[in-house]
C-alpha positions as CSV (number, residue, x, y, z in Angstrom):
1,X,180.3,153.1,88.5
2,X,183.4,152.9,86.3
3,X,186.6,155.1,86.0
4,X,186.7,157.4,83.0
5,X,189.9,155.6,81.9
6,X,187.8,152.5,81.1
7,X,185.2,154.2,78.9
8,X,186.9,154.1,75.6
9,X,187.8,150.4,75.9
10,X,184.2,149.7,76.7
11,X,183.0,151.6,73.7
12,X,185.4,149.8,71.4
13,X,184.0,146.5,72.6
14,X,180.4,147.7,72.2
15,X,181.1,148.7,68.6
16,X,182.9,145.4,67.9
17,X,179.7,143.6,68.9
18,X,177.7,145.9,66.6
19,X,175.9,148.2,69.1
20,X,175.0,151.6,67.8
21,X,173.1,153.1,70.7
22,X,173.5,153.4,74.5
23,X,171.2,154.7,77.2
24,X,172.9,156.7,79.9
25,X,172.2,159.0,82.9
26,X,168.9,157.6,84.1
27,X,170.2,156.9,87.6
28,X,173.0,159.5,87.7
29,X,171.3,162.5,89.4
30,X,173.7,162.6,92.3
31,X,176.6,163.0,89.9
32,X,174.8,165.4,87.6
33,X,173.6,167.7,90.5
34,X,175.8,167.0,93.6
35,X,174.0,169.7,95.5
36,X,170.9,171.9,94.8
37,X,171.5,174.1,91.8
38,X,175.1,172.9,91.4
39,X,175.6,171.1,88.1
40,X,178.5,168.9,87.1
41,X,178.0,168.1,83.4
42,X,181.5,168.3,82.0
43,X,182.0,164.6,82.4
44,X,178.8,163.9,80.5
45,X,180.0,166.0,77.6
46,X,183.3,164.1,77.6
47,X,181.3,160.9,77.5
48,X,179.1,162.0,74.6
49,X,182.1,163.3,72.7
50,X,183.7,159.9,73.1
51,X,180.6,158.2,72.0
52,X,180.3,160.3,68.9
53,X,184.0,159.6,68.1
54,X,183.2,155.9,68.1
55,X,179.9,156.2,66.2
56,X,177.7,155.5,69.2
57,X,174.4,157.3,69.5
58,X,173.0,158.2,72.9
59,X,169.6,158.1,74.5
60,X,169.5,160.3,77.6
61,X,167.4,158.9,80.4
62,X,166.1,161.6,82.6
63,X,167.5,160.8,86.1
64,X,164.3,161.3,88.0
65,X,163.7,157.6,89.1
66,X,166.5,158.0,91.7
67,X,166.7,161.4,93.4
68,X,169.8,162.5,95.3
69,X,169.9,162.4,99.1
70,X,170.2,166.2,99.5
71,X,166.8,166.5,97.8
72,X,165.0,163.8,99.9
73,X,166.7,165.0,103.1
74,X,165.8,168.6,102.7
75,X,162.4,167.9,101.2
76,X,160.9,164.7,102.7
77,X,157.6,165.6,101.1
78,X,159.2,164.4,97.8
79,X,159.2,160.8,99.1
80,X,156.3,158.6,98.3
81,X,153.9,157.6,101.2
82,X,152.4,154.1,101.2
83,X,148.6,153.7,101.9
84,X,149.5,152.6,105.4
85,X,150.9,156.1,106.1
86,X,154.6,154.9,106.0
87,X,156.8,157.2,104.1
88,X,159.4,155.7,101.8
89,X,163.1,156.0,102.7
90,X,166.0,157.1,100.5
91,X,168.2,154.5,98.8
92,X,166.1,152.4,96.5
93,X,164.6,153.9,93.3
94,X,161.2,155.1,92.3
95,X,160.7,156.1,96.0
96,X,159.6,159.6,95.0
97,X,156.1,161.1,94.8
98,X,154.9,162.0,91.3
99,X,152.4,164.3,92.9
100,X,154.8,166.4,95.0
101,X,155.1,169.9,93.6
102,X,158.6,170.2,95.1
103,X,159.7,167.1,93.4
104,X,158.3,168.1,90.0
105,X,160.0,171.5,90.3
106,X,163.4,169.9,90.9
107,X,162.8,167.3,88.1
108,X,162.0,170.1,85.6
109,X,165.2,171.9,86.6
110,X,167.5,169.0,86.1
111,X,165.8,167.8,82.9
112,X,165.9,171.3,81.3
113,X,169.5,171.6,82.3
114,X,170.3,168.4,80.4
115,X,168.2,169.4,77.4
116,X,169.8,172.9,77.3
117,X,173.3,171.5,77.6
118,X,173.1,168.5,75.1
119,X,170.3,169.2,72.7
120,X,172.7,170.1,69.9
121,X,175.2,167.4,70.6
122,X,175.7,165.2,67.5
123,X,175.6,162.0,69.6
124,X,172.1,162.7,71.0
125,X,169.6,160.3,69.5
126,X,166.5,160.5,71.8
127,X,165.2,160.9,75.4
128,X,163.7,158.5,77.9
129,X,161.4,159.9,80.6
130,X,162.4,158.5,84.0
131,X,162.6,154.7,84.3
132,X,159.8,152.1,84.5
133,X,157.4,154.5,86.2
134,X,154.7,153.1,88.5
135,X,153.2,153.3,91.9
136,X,150.7,155.6,93.7
137,X,151.3,158.1,96.5
138,X,148.9,158.4,99.5
139,X,150.7,161.2,101.4
140,X,149.1,164.4,102.7
141,X,149.8,166.4,99.5
142,X,148.3,163.6,97.4
143,X,145.2,163.5,99.6
144,X,144.7,167.2,99.3
145,X,145.2,167.1,95.5
146,X,142.7,164.2,95.3
147,X,140.0,166.2,97.0
148,X,140.6,169.1,94.6
149,X,140.4,166.6,91.7
150,X,137.1,165.4,93.0
151,X,135.8,168.9,93.3
152,X,136.8,169.7,89.7
153,X,135.1,166.5,88.5
154,X,131.8,166.9,90.3
155,X,131.5,170.5,91.3
156,X,129.8,169.9,94.6
157,X,129.8,167.0,97.1
158,X,126.1,166.3,96.6
159,X,126.6,165.5,93.0
160,X,129.3,163.0,93.9
161,X,127.1,161.5,96.6
162,X,124.2,161.1,94.1
163,X,126.4,159.9,91.2
164,X,128.1,157.2,93.2
165,X,125.0,156.2,95.3
166,X,126.8,156.9,98.5
167,X,123.8,156.3,100.8
168,X,124.8,152.7,100.7
169,X,126.6,151.7,104.0
170,X,126.2,155.4,105.1
171,X,129.1,156.5,102.8
172,X,127.5,159.9,102.1
173,X,129.9,162.8,102.6
174,X,129.3,166.4,103.6
175,X,132.6,167.9,102.3
176,X,135.2,166.7,99.8
177,X,137.9,166.7,102.5
178,X,136.1,163.9,104.3
179,X,136.5,161.6,101.4
180,X,139.2,158.9,102.1
181,X,141.7,157.9,99.6
182,X,141.7,154.1,99.9
183,X,144.4,151.9,98.4
184,X,143.6,151.2,94.8
185,X,144.0,147.4,94.8
186,X,144.3,147.1,91.0
187,X,145.3,144.0,89.2
188,X,144.7,141.8,92.2
189,X,141.5,140.0,93.1
190,X,142.6,138.6,96.4
191,X,141.4,141.6,98.4
192,X,138.3,140.1,100.3
193,X,136.3,143.3,100.8
194,X,137.1,146.6,99.1
195,X,136.1,150.2,99.4
196,X,133.3,151.7,97.2
197,X,134.3,150.6,93.6
198,X,133.6,154.1,92.1
199,X,135.9,155.6,94.7
200,X,138.7,153.1,94.1
201,X,138.4,153.8,90.4
202,X,138.5,157.5,91.1
203,X,141.7,157.1,93.0
204,X,143.3,155.2,90.1
205,X,142.2,157.9,87.6
206,X,143.5,160.7,89.9
207,X,146.8,159.0,90.3
208,X,147.2,158.5,86.6
209,X,146.2,162.1,85.8
210,X,149.1,163.1,88.2
211,X,151.4,160.7,86.3
212,X,150.3,162.3,83.1
213,X,151.2,165.7,84.4
214,X,154.5,164.5,85.8
215,X,155.5,163.2,82.4
216,X,154.2,166.3,80.7
217,X,156.4,168.5,82.9
218,X,159.5,166.6,81.8
219,X,158.4,166.6,78.1
220,X,157.9,170.3,78.2
221,X,161.4,170.9,79.7
222,X,163.0,168.8,77.0
223,X,161.0,170.3,74.1
224,X,162.1,173.8,75.1
225,X,165.5,173.0,73.7
226,X,165.4,169.6,71.9
227,X,163.3,168.2,69.0
228,X,164.7,164.7,69.4
229,X,162.0,162.0,70.0
230,X,160.9,161.2,73.6
231,X,159.9,157.8,74.9
232,X,159.6,156.0,78.2
233,X,160.0,152.3,79.2
234,X,156.7,150.9,80.3
235,X,157.1,147.9,82.6
236,X,154.9,145.1,83.9
237,X,151.2,144.7,83.1
238,X,148.1,146.8,83.1
239,X,147.8,146.9,86.9
240,X,148.2,150.6,87.7
241,X,149.7,152.8,85.0
242,X,147.4,153.9,82.2
243,X,150.0,153.9,79.5
244,X,147.5,154.4,76.6
245,X,146.9,157.8,78.3
246,X,150.5,158.6,78.9
247,X,151.8,157.5,75.5
248,X,149.7,160.2,73.8
249,X,152.3,162.8,74.8
250,X,155.4,160.7,73.9
251,X,156.8,160.4,70.4
252,X,157.5,156.7,70.6
253,X,156.0,153.8,72.5
254,X,158.6,152.0,74.6
255,X,158.6,149.0,76.9
256,X,160.8,146.9,79.2
257,X,160.2,143.2,78.7
258,X,161.6,140.3,80.6
259,X,160.0,136.9,79.8
260,X,161.3,133.4,80.0
261,X,161.8,131.5,76.7
262,X,158.9,129.2,77.7
263,X,156.7,132.3,78.0
264,X,157.8,134.5,75.1
265,X,154.2,134.4,73.8
266,X,153.0,136.3,77.0
267,X,154.5,139.4,75.4
268,X,152.8,139.1,72.0
269,X,149.8,141.2,73.2
270,X,152.2,143.9,74.4
271,X,153.8,144.1,71.0
272,X,150.4,144.1,69.3
273,X,149.3,147.0,71.5
274,X,152.6,149.0,71.2
275,X,152.4,148.7,67.4
276,X,148.8,149.9,67.2
277,X,149.2,152.8,69.6
278,X,151.0,154.9,67.0
279,X,149.2,153.7,63.9
280,X,148.0,156.4,61.6
281,X,145.9,155.1,58.8
282,X,147.7,152.1,57.4
283,X,151.1,153.3,58.7
284,X,152.7,152.2,62.0
285,X,155.4,154.3,63.8
286,X,157.9,151.8,65.0
287,X,158.0,151.2,68.8
288,X,161.2,150.7,70.9
289,X,162.0,147.8,73.1
290,X,163.9,149.7,75.7
291,X,165.0,146.8,77.9
292,X,165.4,143.1,77.8
293,X,168.1,141.0,79.3
294,X,171.1,139.8,77.2
295,X,170.9,136.5,79.1
296,X,169.3,136.2,82.5
297,X,167.6,138.6,84.9
298,X,168.0,139.1,88.7
299,X,165.4,141.4,90.1
300,X,165.5,139.8,93.5
301,X,166.1,136.3,92.2
302,X,168.0,134.9,89.3
303,X,165.7,134.1,86.3
304,X,167.3,132.4,83.2
305,X,165.2,134.3,80.6
306,X,166.6,133.3,77.3
307,X,168.3,130.0,78.2
308,X,170.9,130.4,75.5
309,X,171.9,132.5,72.5
310,X,169.1,131.2,70.4
311,X,166.6,132.7,72.9
312,X,168.1,136.2,72.9
313,X,168.1,136.1,69.1
314,X,164.5,134.9,68.8
315,X,163.2,137.5,71.3
316,X,165.1,140.4,69.8
317,X,164.0,139.6,66.3
318,X,160.4,139.0,67.5
319,X,160.4,142.6,68.8
320,X,161.7,144.0,65.6
321,X,159.6,141.9,63.2
322,X,156.4,142.7,65.0
323,X,156.9,146.4,64.5
324,X,160.0,147.7,66.4
325,X,163.1,149.5,65.3
326,X,165.3,149.4,68.4
327,X,166.3,146.9,71.1
328,X,168.3,147.8,74.2
329,X,169.7,145.3,76.7
330,X,169.9,145.8,80.4
331,X,172.8,146.0,80.8
332,X,176.5,146.2,79.6
333,X,178.7,145.4,82.6
334,X,178.0,143.7,85.9
335,X,177.5,146.1,88.8
336,X,180.5,145.7,91.2
337,X,178.3,146.9,94.1
338,X,174.7,147.6,95.0
339,X,171.4,146.2,93.7
340,X,171.1,143.8,90.7
341,X,174.7,142.5,90.9
342,X,173.4,139.1,89.8
343,X,171.7,140.5,86.7
344,X,172.7,139.2,83.3
345,X,175.2,141.4,81.4
346,X,177.7,141.1,78.6
347,X,180.7,141.8,80.8
348,X,181.6,140.7,84.3
349,X,182.7,143.3,86.9
350,X,186.3,142.4,86.1
351,X,185.9,142.8,82.4
352,X,185.5,139.2,81.1
353,X,182.9,138.2,78.5
354,X,179.7,136.6,79.7
355,X,177.4,134.4,77.5
356,X,175.7,135.5,74.3
357,X,178.5,137.6,72.9
358,X,178.3,135.7,69.6
359,X,174.5,135.8,69.6
360,X,174.4,139.6,70.0
361,X,177.0,140.0,67.3
362,X,174.9,137.9,64.9
363,X,171.8,140.0,65.6
364,X,173.8,143.2,64.9
365,X,175.1,141.7,61.6
366,X,171.5,140.8,60.7
367,X,170.4,144.4,61.4
368,X,173.2,145.8,59.3
369,X,172.4,143.4,56.4
370,X,168.6,143.6,56.4
371,X,167.7,146.8,58.3
372,X,167.2,148.7,55.1
373,X,164.8,146.0,53.7
374,X,162.8,146.0,56.9
375,X,162.7,149.7,57.0
376,X,161.3,149.9,53.5
377,X,158.9,147.0,54.2
378,X,157.1,147.8,57.5
379,X,154.5,145.6,59.1
380,X,151.4,145.1,57.0
381,X,148.4,147.0,58.3
382,X,146.2,144.7,60.3
383,X,142.5,144.5,59.3
384,X,141.5,142.7,62.5
385,X,141.6,144.5,65.9
386,X,141.0,143.4,69.4
387,X,140.0,146.5,71.4
388,X,141.9,147.0,74.7
389,X,140.9,149.4,77.5
390,X,143.3,149.9,80.4
391,X,140.5,150.8,82.8
392,X,138.8,147.4,82.2
393,X,141.8,145.8,83.9
394,X,141.1,148.0,86.9
395,X,137.4,147.5,87.1
396,X,137.7,143.7,86.7
397,X,140.0,143.6,89.7
398,X,138.1,146.2,91.8
399,X,134.9,144.2,91.5
400,X,136.0,140.7,90.5
401,X,133.6,138.1,89.3
402,X,135.8,135.1,90.1
403,X,139.4,134.2,90.8
404,X,140.3,133.6,87.2
405,X,138.9,136.9,85.8
406,X,142.0,139.0,85.3
407,X,141.4,141.2,82.3
408,X,144.9,141.1,80.9
409,X,145.1,137.3,81.2
410,X,141.7,136.8,79.7
411,X,142.6,139.0,76.6
412,X,145.9,137.1,76.3
413,X,144.8,133.6,76.8
414,X,141.3,133.7,75.3
415,X,142.0,135.9,72.3
416,X,145.3,137.5,71.4
417,X,147.6,134.5,71.8
418,X,145.2,132.0,70.2
419,X,144.8,134.4,67.2
420,X,148.6,134.7,66.9
421,X,149.0,130.9,67.1
422,X,146.3,130.6,64.3
423,X,148.3,133.1,62.3
424,X,145.7,135.8,62.2
425,X,147.4,139.2,61.9
426,X,145.9,141.5,64.5
427,X,146.3,144.7,66.4
428,X,145.4,145.4,70.1
429,X,143.5,148.7,69.6
430,X,142.7,151.5,72.0
431,X,139.4,153.3,72.2
432,X,140.8,156.5,70.6
433,X,142.4,154.7,67.7
434,X,141.6,155.5,64.1
435,X,139.2,152.6,63.3
436,X,139.0,153.2,59.5
437,X,141.6,150.6,58.6
438,X,139.9,147.7,60.4
439,X,137.3,145.5,58.9
440,X,136.7,143.3,62.0
441,X,136.8,144.5,65.6
442,X,136.4,142.5,68.8
443,X,135.4,144.3,72.1
444,X,135.3,141.8,75.0
445,X,135.5,142.0,78.8
446,X,135.1,145.8,78.9
447,X,132.6,146.9,81.6
448,X,132.6,150.6,80.7
449,X,132.3,151.8,77.1
450,X,132.2,155.6,76.8
451,X,129.3,157.1,74.9
452,X,131.7,158.6,72.3
453,X,133.2,155.1,71.7
454,X,129.7,153.6,71.4
455,X,128.8,156.2,68.7
456,X,132.1,155.7,66.9
457,X,131.5,151.9,66.8
458,X,128.0,152.4,65.5
459,X,129.2,154.7,62.7
460,X,132.0,152.2,61.9
461,X,129.5,149.3,61.7
462,X,127.1,151.3,59.4
463,X,130.1,151.9,57.1
464,X,130.7,148.2,56.7
465,X,132.5,147.0,59.8
466,X,132.0,143.7,61.5
467,X,131.9,144.0,65.3
468,X,131.9,141.3,68.0
469,X,130.8,142.6,71.4
470,X,131.0,141.0,74.8
471,X,130.9,139.2,77.0
472,X,130.8,141.6,80.0
473,X,130.9,144.6,77.7
474,X,129.1,147.9,78.2
475,X,127.0,147.2,81.3
476,X,128.5,149.9,83.6
477,X,128.6,153.7,83.5
478,X,131.8,155.7,83.3
479,X,131.6,156.0,87.1
480,X,131.4,152.3,87.4
481,X,127.7,152.2,88.5
482,X,124.8,150.1,87.0
483,X,122.5,151.8,84.6
484,X,119.0,152.3,86.0
485,X,117.1,152.8,82.7
486,X,118.3,149.9,80.6
487,X,120.9,147.3,81.6
488,X,123.4,148.5,78.9
489,X,122.5,152.2,79.0
490,X,121.3,152.3,75.4
491,X,124.0,150.0,74.0
492,X,121.0,147.8,73.3
493,X,120.4,149.7,70.1
494,X,123.7,148.6,68.7
495,X,123.4,145.1,70.0
496,X,119.9,144.6,68.6
497,X,118.6,143.0,71.8
498,X,117.7,143.8,75.4
499,X,119.0,142.1,78.5
500,X,116.4,139.4,79.3
501,X,118.1,137.7,82.3
502,X,121.5,138.1,83.9
503,X,122.7,135.1,85.9
504,X,125.8,133.3,87.1
505,X,126.9,129.7,86.4
506,X,129.7,129.6,89.0
507,X,129.9,126.1,90.6
508,X,127.8,124.9,87.7
509,X,130.4,125.2,84.9
510,X,130.2,121.5,84.1
511,X,126.5,121.8,83.4
512,X,125.9,125.1,81.7
513,X,126.8,125.4,78.0
514,X,126.5,127.7,75.1
515,X,125.0,125.6,72.3
516,X,125.3,126.9,68.7
517,X,122.6,126.4,66.1
518,X,124.8,123.7,64.4
519,X,125.1,121.7,67.6
520,X,128.6,122.8,68.7
521,X,128.9,123.4,72.4
522,X,131.2,125.7,74.3
523,X,132.1,125.7,78.0
524,X,131.5,129.0,79.7
525,X,131.9,130.4,83.2
526,X,131.2,133.2,85.6
527,X,128.9,135.5,83.7
528,X,125.8,134.9,81.7
529,X,123.5,137.3,79.8
530,X,120.3,136.0,78.1
531,X,119.0,138.2,75.4
532,X,115.6,139.4,74.2
533,X,116.3,140.0,70.5
534,X,114.8,142.9,68.7
535,X,112.9,142.4,65.4
536,X,115.4,141.3,62.7
537,X,118.0,140.1,65.2
538,X,119.2,136.5,64.7
539,X,119.9,134.0,67.5
540,X,123.2,132.2,66.9
541,X,123.4,130.2,70.1
542,X,121.3,129.5,73.2
543,X,122.0,128.6,76.9
544,X,121.6,125.0,78.0
545,X,120.9,124.4,81.7
546,X,121.2,127.0,84.5
547,X,118.8,129.8,85.1
548,X,118.8,130.8,81.4
549,X,118.1,127.4,79.9
550,X,116.8,127.8,76.3
551,X,117.3,131.6,76.2
552,X,119.4,133.3,73.5
553,X,123.1,133.4,74.4
554,X,124.6,134.9,71.2
555,X,122.8,137.3,68.9
556,X,123.6,138.8,65.5
557,X,122.2,141.7,63.6
558,X,123.0,143.8,60.5
559,X,123.3,147.6,60.7
560,X,123.8,149.6,57.6
561,X,126.6,147.9,55.6
562,X,127.9,146.1,58.6
563,X,127.0,143.6,61.3
564,X,127.2,143.2,65.1
565,X,127.5,139.9,67.0
566,X,127.1,140.0,70.7
567,X,128.1,137.3,73.2
568,X,126.2,136.8,76.5
569,X,128.9,134.5,77.9
570,X,132.5,133.5,77.7
571,X,133.6,131.0,75.0
572,X,136.5,128.6,74.9
573,X,139.4,129.9,72.8
574,X,138.7,127.5,69.9
575,X,135.1,128.8,69.7
576,X,136.3,132.3,69.9
577,X,138.6,131.5,66.9
578,X,135.8,130.0,64.9
579,X,133.6,133.0,65.4
580,X,136.3,135.5,64.6
581,X,137.5,133.5,61.6
582,X,134.0,133.4,60.2
583,X,133.7,137.2,60.4
584,X,137.2,137.7,59.0
585,X,136.6,135.6,56.0
586,X,133.3,137.4,55.3
587,X,135.4,140.6,55.4
588,X,138.0,139.3,53.0
589,X,140.7,138.6,55.6
590,X,142.7,135.4,55.6
591,X,145.3,134.1,58.0
592,X,148.9,134.7,57.1
593,X,149.9,131.1,57.2
594,X,148.9,127.6,58.2
595,X,150.7,125.2,60.5
596,X,152.5,125.1,63.8
597,X,151.2,127.7,66.2
598,X,154.6,128.1,67.8
599,X,155.7,130.1,64.8
600,X,154.9,133.8,64.9
601,X,154.2,135.1,61.4
602,X,154.8,138.9,60.9
603,X,153.7,140.1,57.5
604,X,155.7,142.9,55.9
605,X,154.4,145.1,53.1
606,X,155.5,147.5,50.4
607,X,154.5,151.2,50.0
608,X,151.3,150.1,48.3
609,X,150.3,147.9,51.3
610,X,150.9,144.6,49.5
611,X,152.4,141.8,51.5
612,X,155.9,141.2,50.2
613,X,157.4,139.0,52.9
614,X,157.1,137.6,56.4
615,X,159.2,137.6,59.5
616,X,159.1,134.2,61.1
617,X,160.1,133.4,64.7
618,X,159.8,129.9,66.2
619,X,159.0,130.5,69.9
620,X,159.4,126.8,70.7
621,X,162.5,124.8,71.7
622,X,161.3,122.2,69.1
623,X,161.3,122.3,65.3
624,X,158.2,123.6,63.6
625,X,156.7,123.8,60.1
626,X,154.3,126.2,58.5
627,X,152.9,127.0,55.0
628,X,153.0,130.5,53.7
629,X,150.9,131.9,50.8
630,X,153.9,131.9,48.4
631,X,157.5,130.8,48.0
632,X,160.3,133.2,48.8
633,X,163.9,133.8,49.6
634,X,165.2,133.6,53.2
635,X,167.2,136.8,53.6
636,X,169.0,135.7,56.7
637,X,170.1,132.4,55.2
638,X,170.5,133.6,51.6
639,X,168.6,130.6,50.3
640,X,165.4,130.0,48.3
641,X,162.5,128.4,50.1
642,X,159.1,127.0,49.0
643,X,155.8,128.0,50.5
644,X,156.3,125.2,53.1
645,X,158.9,126.4,55.6
646,X,160.7,124.5,58.4
647,X,162.2,126.3,61.4
648,X,164.7,124.9,63.8
649,X,164.1,125.5,67.6
650,X,163.9,129.3,68.2
651,X,165.0,129.9,64.6
652,X,164.3,133.3,62.9
653,X,163.7,133.6,59.2
654,X,162.9,136.6,57.0
655,X,161.2,135.5,53.8
656,X,161.0,137.9,50.9
657,X,158.1,136.8,48.7
658,X,158.8,135.7,45.2
659,X,156.9,137.7,42.5
660,X,156.3,140.6,44.9
661,X,154.1,142.4,42.3
662,X,151.3,139.8,43.0
663,X,149.0,140.8,45.9
C-alpha cells in the first residue's frame, strides 16, 4: 500500500517505539505472483534486507487468505460456495475453498516459493499459515469429498444407516451420494429445526479434516526449506474451527484477540487453553498473541477496545504474563483505501501519530528490562485443569437444551472466569493432554467422551487424581447417539452410580434445587440426572422438588488412590467454586492470592518449579487490592512491596518474591 521510499522511515519509527518483529505478506499474493507461475519477489528481499539492517525480525504470513483475481477468474472452483448454493465472489478475503484441490495446489506453489526464497534470510523469525482461517464450503467438490469421507468412515451405507438410526423420518439412504450436506449450524442455538444431529456433526468433522489437510499442505511446503517455527492466528470462539486438532501440526499456538476493556476477562479461558495446548510435563511452550488492536477496532463498526493507553498495556501484559512471549498489533499505518480504513493504528494515512504511542513504548521498555527474568521464570505448572472439548461446543448447539446453553459461555461464566477471580491457577486442558501433572480435573458439559479418554481418566484417578464429572458429561456416543445398553455407555463404572432418572426442570427453575448434606442449596436449570449409587458410593446432595425429588443429585466415590465426584445438574458458580476448592485443598493446592477478583494473578516459577513471583494485572477501571503468599519487589516500579498489594486501575505489576528459596 505504501511506496518503497517510505519503508525506511517507517522502520525507524517502529524501532524507536521498541518494536522488534513485524508480520508481512499475508495479503500480498497479487504482488508476489502477478500472474500464474510468474513471481516477483525482489521487492520482498529488499524489504527483508532493510528490516535486518534496522534489527527488525520478520514473520511471513502465507498470502492464501486473499487469492489473486487471475486465480479465481480462471478457476472459479477455488471460490467457496455457501450452503445456499451461492458462490462467493472475488474481492473480500477468506473467500476461497479450503477443499478445492486446485486451490491447494496453487497455495502450495506460492508458499514453497516463499520458503525456498527466504528460508535462509537472517531477518526471518517465523511463519504464519493464512490469516484467521474459518468457514465451510458446500460446493460440488466439497459434497463429493464429503461422500468419500463418509464411505471411508463407515465402509458401506448400511453401516451408516444403522449407526445413525436413519429409519427415523425415513432418512435411510441407499447410496452415499444421496446423503445431503446440510449447513452445520454450530455455535448458534436459534435454528428452530435442524437436520439429523449425527449428520450435522459429521459435516463439521469432515470440514475440519479438510482444514487440517489444508494447513498440513502449507506446513509441508514450508518445512521442505525452513526450520523456523510455524503458527497461525486463531480467531473468534469455538463455533466451527477445531483448533485443538489443527494446532497439533503447528509449532506455536497463536490467536487474534479483540476484546473491550470491560470484557478483558472473556479472553482468560482462551489464554488458559493456549498455554495448556503445548504443555509437556511441567513445561509450557509460550504461545503468541498474533493480533490485538493498538487502540480501537473497526471490523464493520468502530469499537473502542482499550479505551486508553492503560488498557493496551494491561491487555498486552496479561497475554505475556499468562504464558505468551509475543504480541503483535493490527496494525501499523491506517489504510488509505479499502476495507478497515477506520481500524485503530499507530499512524494515520498521512503519517501522523495516533493514540497510545507512549503506552506502546512503555510496554517495549518493560519487555527489554524484564524479558530475561520472565523467560527464566515461566508460568508455574497448574495442578488444576478444566477439560475442554471443541466438539462439545458443536453438539451443544446442534441439539440445544435451552437458550442459555452455549458451551463456551458456560465454561467461561460458570467455571474458568470464577476460578480466575478466586485466584485458582488453572489450565484449560484438551482430551489428548498429558494428565500426569494435574491433581484435580473438572470435566463438565461434554456430551461425548471417547473410550480412550474414559480409560485415561480412570487410570489417572486410580493413581491419585481427583476428578469432578458432569453435568451433561458422557451420555452420548461418538456419533452423537444415545447409548442403548446403559445411559452412560459404561461410564457408570467410573462414576460409581447408574442413571436412575433423567428429567428437566425448565420452567421450574425457581422450585427445583440441589440441596447439599450440610443444608446449602444451589439453583440449577435445564438438565437433571438422578443417580442410583453403587455400593460404597456416597451421596453428597439430593434433588428437591421436580420429578427427582429426594433422589441423589451429586455422588462421590473413591477409586484406587483417587476419587470421583459426579454432578447430576448445573450448579451456581459459587457452589462450583466451593466444590472445586474442597477437592483442591485435599490435593494440596491453594489459591495464589486472596482479595479482589478483578486482579489476575499469574504465578511464575524457577527451574525447580517453585513459585518465585507473580504477574498481576488489574482488569478493572477501579483500584484493587490483593494479598499474596509473601512479600516481594515490584520489578516494573523498582520498589519493595509487602504481601498486601494495591493496584491502580488497569495497573500491571511484576512481583519477584522475597526469599525465593522458600517454596
